[in-house]
C-alpha positions as CSV (number, residue, x, y, z in Angstrom):
1,M,88.0,98.1,99.5
2,L,87.1,94.8,98.1
3,Y,86.4,95.0,94.0
4,Q,84.8,92.2,92.2
5,L,86.0,91.8,88.2
6,S,83.3,90.6,86.2
7,Y,83.1,91.0,82.4
8,D,82.5,89.1,79.4
9,P,85.7,87.2,78.5
10,L,84.9,87.9,74.4
11,D,86.1,91.6,75.2
12,M,89.5,90.4,76.1
13,W,90.0,89.5,72.3
14,S,90.0,93.1,71.7
15,G,93.4,93.2,73.4
16,H,91.9,95.9,75.7
17,A,90.6,95.9,79.2
18,P,87.0,96.7,79.5
19,A,86.3,100.0,81.4
20,G,87.5,99.5,85.2
21,V,89.1,96.0,84.7
22,R,93.3,96.8,85.1
23,D,94.7,94.4,82.7
24,P,93.3,92.3,79.8
25,V,93.5,88.7,80.5
26,V,95.2,86.9,77.7
27,P,93.6,83.6,76.4
28,V,95.6,80.3,76.7
29,Y,94.6,79.2,73.7
30,G,97.3,80.5,71.3
31,P,97.8,84.2,69.8
32,T,95.3,86.4,70.6
33,P,92.7,86.7,66.8
34,G,91.7,90.2,65.2
35,P,88.1,90.8,65.0
36,D,88.0,89.7,61.3
37,Q,89.2,86.2,62.9
38,M,86.3,86.5,65.5
39,R,84.3,86.3,62.6
40,T,85.5,83.9,60.6
41,P,87.6,81.2,62.7
42,R,90.8,80.5,60.7
43,R,91.2,77.2,62.4
44,G,87.6,76.2,62.2
45,A,85.9,74.0,65.3
46,Q,89.0,73.9,67.3
47,R,89.1,78.0,67.5
48,W,85.1,78.2,67.7
49,A,85.1,75.4,70.5
50,A,87.5,77.4,72.5
51,L,85.6,80.3,72.1
52,T,82.8,78.8,73.1
53,T,84.6,77.3,76.4
54,M,85.7,81.0,77.2
55,T,82.2,82.0,76.9
56,R,80.7,79.6,79.1
57,M,83.0,80.4,81.5
58,S,82.1,84.0,82.0
59,A,80.0,83.3,85.1
60,Q,82.5,81.1,86.7
61,H,85.3,83.4,86.1
62,R,89.0,82.7,85.0
63,V,90.4,83.9,87.9
64,S,89.0,82.7,91.7
65,A,86.7,84.7,93.2
66,R,89.2,84.9,96.3
67,I,92.1,86.5,94.1
68,G,89.7,88.4,91.7
69,A,88.8,90.6,94.7
70,I,92.3,91.8,95.4
71,A,92.5,95.4,94.4
72,E,96.1,96.2,92.8
73,S,98.3,98.2,95.2
74,A,97.6,101.7,94.6
75,T,101.0,103.1,95.6
76,L,102.7,100.5,93.9
77,A,100.7,101.3,90.6
78,V,101.3,105.2,90.9
79,D,104.7,104.4,91.3
80,A,105.2,102.3,88.3
81,K,103.3,104.5,85.9
82,A,105.7,107.4,87.1
83,K,108.7,105.7,86.1
84,A,107.2,104.2,82.9
85,L,106.7,107.8,82.2
86,K,110.2,108.9,83.2
87,A,111.6,105.9,81.4
88,A,109.9,107.3,77.9
89,G,111.5,110.8,78.4
90,R,108.3,112.5,80.3
91,P,110.2,114.8,83.5
92,V,107.7,113.3,86.1
93,I,108.1,114.2,89.8
94,G,106.7,111.0,91.6
95,F,105.4,111.4,95.0
96,G,104.0,108.0,95.0
97,A,106.4,105.8,96.1
98,G,106.8,105.0,100.1
99,E,110.8,104.5,100.1
100,P,113.7,106.7,100.8
101,D,115.9,108.4,98.1
102,F,118.9,107.3,99.8
103,P,121.4,104.6,98.9
104,T,121.3,101.5,100.9
105,P,124.5,102.2,103.6
106,D,128.0,100.8,102.1
107,Y,128.4,98.3,104.8
108,I,125.2,96.6,104.1
109,V,126.1,96.5,100.6
110,E,129.4,94.9,101.1
111,A,127.9,92.3,103.4
112,A,125.9,91.4,100.8
113,A,128.7,90.9,98.4
114,A,130.8,88.9,100.5
115,A,127.6,86.7,101.2
116,C,127.2,86.4,97.0
117,R,130.8,84.6,97.0
118,D,130.2,82.4,100.0
119,P,129.0,79.0,98.8
120,R,127.2,78.6,102.4
121,W,124.4,81.2,100.7
122,H,124.3,79.4,97.7
123,R,121.8,76.7,99.2
124,Y,118.4,76.3,101.4
125,T,118.8,77.8,104.7
126,P,115.3,77.4,107.3
127,A,112.1,78.8,106.1
128,G,111.7,80.6,108.9
129,G,114.7,82.6,108.3
130,L,118.8,82.4,109.6
131,P,118.8,81.4,113.3
132,E,121.6,84.3,113.5
133,L,119.3,87.2,111.8
134,K,116.6,85.9,114.4
135,E,118.6,86.2,117.2
136,A,119.8,89.7,116.0
137,V,116.4,90.9,115.6
138,A,115.3,89.5,119.0
139,A,118.2,91.8,120.1
140,K,117.4,95.0,117.7
141,T,113.8,94.7,119.2
142,F,114.9,95.0,122.8
143,R,117.2,97.6,121.8
144,D,115.1,99.9,119.9
145,S,111.4,99.4,121.7
146,G,112.4,97.4,125.0
147,L,110.1,94.1,123.9
148,K,112.2,91.3,125.2
149,V,111.2,88.5,123.0
150,A,112.9,85.0,121.9
151,P,114.5,84.5,118.5
152,S,111.9,81.2,118.5
153,H,109.1,83.5,118.5
154,V,110.4,85.5,115.0
155,L,109.7,84.5,111.4
156,I,112.0,86.2,108.8
157,T,110.0,87.2,105.9
158,N,110.0,88.5,102.2
159,G,109.4,91.9,103.0
160,G,106.8,93.2,105.8
161,K,103.7,92.4,103.3
162,Q,104.4,88.9,103.8
163,A,104.7,88.9,107.8
164,L,101.2,90.7,107.7
165,Y,99.9,88.3,105.4
166,N,101.3,85.0,107.5
167,G,100.0,86.7,110.4
168,F,96.8,87.4,109.3
169,A,96.4,83.7,107.8
170,A,97.7,82.3,111.0
171,L,94.9,83.9,112.9
172,L,92.0,84.5,111.2
173,D,89.1,82.1,110.4
174,P,86.2,83.1,108.1
175,G,83.8,85.4,109.5
176,D,86.5,87.1,112.0
177,E,86.2,90.8,111.8
178,V,89.3,93.1,112.1
179,L,89.0,96.5,113.2
180,L,91.0,99.0,110.8
181,P,91.5,102.7,111.5
182,A,90.9,104.7,108.3
183,P,93.2,106.1,106.5
184,Y,94.8,102.9,106.2
185,W,97.6,101.4,104.0
186,T,96.4,99.9,101.1
187,T,97.7,96.6,101.9
188,Y,96.0,96.0,105.1
189,P,92.2,95.2,104.0
190,E,93.5,93.0,100.9
191,S,95.5,90.7,103.4
192,I,92.7,90.5,106.1
193,A,90.3,89.4,103.0
194,L,92.7,87.1,101.4
195,A,93.3,85.4,104.6
196,G,89.5,85.2,105.1
197,G,88.8,87.9,107.7
198,T,86.5,91.2,107.1
199,P,88.3,94.4,107.6
200,V,85.6,96.7,109.8
201,V,86.8,100.5,108.9
202,V,86.9,102.6,111.7
203,P,87.2,106.4,110.6
204,T,89.2,109.4,112.0
205,S,89.3,112.7,110.9
206,P,92.2,115.6,110.6
207,E,90.6,116.7,113.9
208,S,91.9,114.2,116.0
209,G,95.3,114.1,114.3
210,Y,93.9,111.0,112.6
211,R,94.2,108.6,115.7
212,A,91.8,106.5,116.6
213,T,90.4,106.8,120.6
214,V,89.1,104.0,122.5
215,D,85.7,105.1,122.6
216,Q,85.5,104.6,118.5
217,L,87.2,101.3,118.7
218,E,84.4,100.1,121.1
219,A,81.5,101.5,119.0
220,A,83.1,99.2,115.9
221,R,83.6,96.1,118.1
222,T,81.2,93.3,117.7
223,P,81.3,89.5,119.0
224,A,82.9,88.6,115.6
225,T,86.0,91.0,116.1
226,K,88.8,89.1,116.7
227,A,91.7,92.0,116.0
228,L,92.9,95.5,115.7
229,V,95.1,96.5,113.3
230,F,97.2,99.2,114.7
231,V,100.1,101.3,113.5
232,S,102.2,104.5,115.0
233,P,103.7,106.2,113.4
234,S,101.2,105.9,110.4
235,N,100.9,105.4,106.6
236,P,99.6,107.3,104.8
237,T,98.7,110.1,107.6
238,G,102.4,110.2,109.5
239,A,100.1,110.0,112.9
240,V,101.8,109.1,116.1
241,Y,100.2,108.1,119.0
242,S,100.9,109.0,122.5
243,P,102.5,106.6,124.7
244,E,99.3,107.3,127.0
245,D,97.1,106.6,123.9
246,V,99.1,103.3,123.0
247,A,98.8,101.9,126.6
248,A,94.8,103.1,126.8
249,I,94.0,101.1,123.3
250,G,96.0,97.9,124.7
251,R,94.1,97.6,127.9
252,W,91.2,98.0,125.9
253,A,92.3,95.3,123.6
254,V,93.1,93.1,126.7
255,E,89.6,93.6,128.2
256,H,88.0,92.2,125.3
257,D,90.1,89.4,124.6
258,L,91.1,90.9,121.1
259,W,94.4,90.2,119.1
260,V,96.5,93.2,118.1
261,V,98.7,93.6,114.9
262,T,100.9,96.6,115.2
263,D,103.0,97.5,112.4
264,E,106.1,99.2,113.6
265,I,108.0,99.5,110.3
266,Y,108.5,103.5,111.1
267,E,109.1,103.5,114.6
268,H,112.7,105.6,114.2
269,L,111.2,108.0,111.9
270,V,109.2,110.4,114.5
271,Y,109.6,114.2,114.8
272,G,109.9,117.0,116.9
273,S,108.1,116.0,120.8
274,A,106.4,112.7,119.3
275,E,107.6,109.4,120.6
276,F,107.3,106.4,119.7
277,A,105.6,103.6,121.7
278,S,105.3,99.7,121.3
279,M,101.9,98.7,122.4
280,P,103.1,95.3,124.0
281,V,105.8,97.2,125.6
282,E,103.0,99.5,127.4
283,V,100.8,96.8,128.2
284,P,102.8,93.9,128.6
285,E,99.6,91.7,129.5
286,L,98.9,91.9,125.5
287,V,102.4,90.1,124.6
288,D,100.6,86.8,124.2
289,R,97.6,88.3,121.8
290,C,100.3,90.6,120.0
291,I,101.7,90.4,116.6
292,V,104.6,92.9,115.6
293,V,105.9,93.4,112.3
294,N,108.4,95.1,111.5
295,G,111.4,95.1,108.8
296,V,114.5,97.1,107.3
297,A,112.9,98.5,104.4
298,K,112.3,101.9,105.7
299,T,114.9,102.4,108.6
300,Y,118.1,101.1,106.5
301,A,116.7,102.0,103.1
302,M,116.3,98.7,101.9
303,T,113.0,98.5,100.1
304,G,114.4,96.5,97.1
305,W,115.7,94.0,99.5
306,R,112.7,92.2,100.7
307,V,113.3,91.4,104.5
308,G,110.7,91.9,107.2
309,W,109.6,90.0,110.2
310,L,107.0,88.9,112.4
311,I,107.2,88.7,116.2
312,G,104.3,86.6,118.2
313,P,103.3,84.2,120.5
314,D,105.0,80.5,119.7
315,D,101.9,79.3,118.1
316,I,101.2,81.9,115.8
317,V,104.7,82.0,114.7
318,R,105.0,78.3,114.4
319,A,101.6,78.1,112.2
320,A,103.1,81.1,110.1
321,T,106.4,79.8,109.4
322,N,104.5,76.3,108.2
323,L,102.6,78.3,105.9
324,Q,105.9,80.1,104.6
325,S,107.4,76.7,104.1
326,H,105.2,76.0,101.5
327,A,104.3,79.3,100.0
328,T,108.3,80.7,99.4
329,S,110.5,79.1,101.7
330,N,113.4,80.7,103.0
331,V,114.1,84.4,102.1
332,A,116.9,85.2,99.6
333,N,119.9,84.1,102.0
334,V,121.8,87.4,100.4
335,S,119.1,89.6,101.6
336,Q,119.1,88.0,105.0
337,V,123.0,88.5,105.3
338,A,122.5,92.2,104.4
339,A,119.6,92.1,107.1
340,L,121.9,90.8,109.9
341,A,124.4,93.7,109.0
342,A,121.7,96.0,109.0
343,V,120.0,95.5,112.5
344,S,123.1,94.4,113.9
345,G,124.8,97.7,113.1
346,D,124.0,101.1,115.1
347,L,121.6,103.7,113.9
348,T,123.7,106.4,112.7
349,A,122.5,106.1,108.8
350,V,118.9,106.2,110.1
351,E,119.8,109.7,112.0
352,A,121.0,111.0,109.0
353,M,118.2,110.5,107.1
354,K,115.8,111.5,109.6
355,V,117.4,114.9,109.7
356,A,116.7,115.1,105.8
357,F,113.1,113.9,106.2
358,D,112.4,116.3,109.1
359,R,113.7,119.3,107.0
360,R,111.6,117.9,103.9
361,R,108.7,117.7,105.9
362,R,108.2,121.1,107.4
363,R,108.8,122.3,103.9
364,I,106.5,120.6,102.2
365,V,103.8,121.2,104.8
366,E,104.8,124.9,104.1
367,L,104.6,124.7,100.3
368,L,101.4,122.9,100.3
369,S,99.7,125.2,102.7
370,A,100.1,127.9,100.5
371,I,98.0,126.5,97.8
372,P,94.4,127.5,98.1
373,G,92.2,124.8,98.5
374,I,94.7,122.5,100.2
375,I,94.7,121.6,103.8
376,C,97.7,119.9,105.0
377,P,98.6,119.0,108.6
378,E,102.0,118.3,109.7
379,P,102.6,114.9,110.4
380,E,104.2,113.5,113.4
381,G,106.0,110.5,111.9
382,A,106.9,108.3,108.7
383,F,107.5,110.6,105.5
384,Y,104.0,111.2,104.3
385,V,101.9,114.3,104.1
386,Y,98.3,113.8,103.9
387,P,96.5,116.9,103.0
388,S,92.6,117.3,102.4
389,V,91.7,118.5,98.7
390,E,87.8,118.4,99.0
391,E,87.5,122.2,98.4
392,L,89.1,121.6,94.8
393,L,86.7,118.8,93.8
394,G,84.0,120.0,91.6
395,L,86.1,123.0,89.8
396,E,87.2,123.5,86.5
397,L,90.5,123.3,85.9
398,R,91.8,123.0,82.3
399,G,88.6,122.0,80.6
400,R,87.9,119.3,83.5
401,R,85.9,119.1,86.6
402,P,87.4,116.5,88.9
403,A,84.6,115.2,91.1
404,T,87.2,112.8,93.2
405,S,90.5,112.8,94.5
406,A,91.5,110.0,92.0
407,E,90.3,112.6,89.0
408,L,92.3,115.1,90.4
409,A,95.2,113.0,91.3
410,T,95.0,111.7,87.2
411,L,94.5,115.4,85.9
412,I,98.0,116.5,88.2
413,L,99.6,113.7,86.4
414,D,98.5,114.6,82.9
415,E,98.8,118.2,83.2
416,A,101.7,118.9,86.1
417,E,103.4,115.5,85.2
418,V,103.4,115.2,89.3
419,A,102.6,111.3,90.4
420,V,100.5,111.6,93.8
421,V,98.4,108.9,95.6
422,P,94.4,109.4,95.8
423,G,92.8,109.2,99.0
424,E,90.7,106.7,97.8
425,A,93.6,103.9,97.8
426,F,93.5,104.7,101.8
427,G,89.8,104.6,102.2
428,T,89.1,108.1,102.8
429,P,88.3,109.9,99.2
430,G,88.9,113.5,99.3
431,Y,92.7,113.4,100.0
432,L,95.9,113.0,98.5
433,R,99.0,110.8,99.6
434,L,102.4,112.6,99.0
435,S,105.9,110.9,100.0
436,Y,108.4,113.3,100.9
437,A,111.3,110.9,100.7
438,L,112.7,112.5,97.3
439,G,115.3,114.9,96.5
440,D,114.8,118.4,98.0
441,A,115.0,119.8,94.6
442,D,112.4,117.2,93.3
443,L,110.4,118.1,96.1
444,E,110.1,122.0,95.3
445,E,110.0,121.7,91.8
446,G,107.4,119.1,92.2
447,V,105.3,121.1,94.4
448,A,105.5,124.0,92.6
449,R,104.2,122.4,89.3
450,M,101.2,121.8,91.7
451,A,100.5,125.0,92.8
452,A,101.0,126.6,89.0
453,L,98.0,124.2,87.9
454,L,95.7,123.9,91.2
455,G,96.2,127.8,91.2
456,E,94.3,127.8,88.0
457,A,91.1,126.2,89.7
458,R,87.7,128.3,89.6
């Protein structure tokens, strides 16, 4: 979803953003004047000249249209608000953040600490990543998914988000369409649009397990379609495609000469009989038109270390590396050394986390399903549930009638002090996303608060 910010810059003098605008813009002309100073400029002609200039710029936008169209990350916004409230002494429980509640494993932290003391890592390193880390990522990819790649086909990035943007920027031209099954992670459409492409939403439903079919994708394909975003396991739904479905979609992409950008960040977090399958492994003929995005954030509880990677054909990786060389240069060396320790080690830590996530997954589904008006499918992967709250919308609740899931999420935060992310952020209003990557006690308490509140709906 794209949002164009358009408002009178005079409103910024009040110090408050107009309705619908996320943050006030601070003028560059000096301290913000108050209302009296607006009427009687303290500095005469200079102040009025600045004010006149700003007025003229209202039609031009002080922020470029390209950047002004970017929506704030809803998941990070919810998490930031919850943390701010907790810092202010409020007992807020946050289900918003998509990050494990476990600490980064000790052996990874120790590798980083040693790197801090090593002068080698106090200097610039190659923009595309440490050679030894690229080799380790290539080895880890073959070990975990069966995809064999050369280190030269790996680009180390500042988290998975930069990998996505670099990939889209290297791939897309204005007018190129990218098929995006919904519900989708909030960053995908923004990265596509920022890179010049056009996201084309392909709706899915709980009845299909939130999985897109070949028929749905084909119905959305046009001559302008350049690529498909494919995610399994999925954020926000936890949907996991079977190997057969992955192969069918991959063959369809090959048939129509489409690129696939596949996000495999949750590859190790699958439960029950669900099975992770990498599309370029299932369909080898797709390799030359496939970009794989991954990172250490979820598997090794390293969300704050900011290390991801992009794997792709030589020309795409070279182009994306050139872009990164001007945008950020190398990822912080200490983080890269930590990531090297992570991907070179075994999967003992993630297996322990997975046991806890699986327990919480089953428990949160049980608790949410017991709340009248909530329908909560059981996810097969990642660490999110995505329940429907459509039956609760429009009901009276503590003097309010939330008409949208966004309004309901606000009410839940205000009244129950529980932070959740509304479905509007993921392209599907009427739902809430809750991460169960939080402690068991907080999970129980948070859902209990929601149940007590929502049980009052009439």
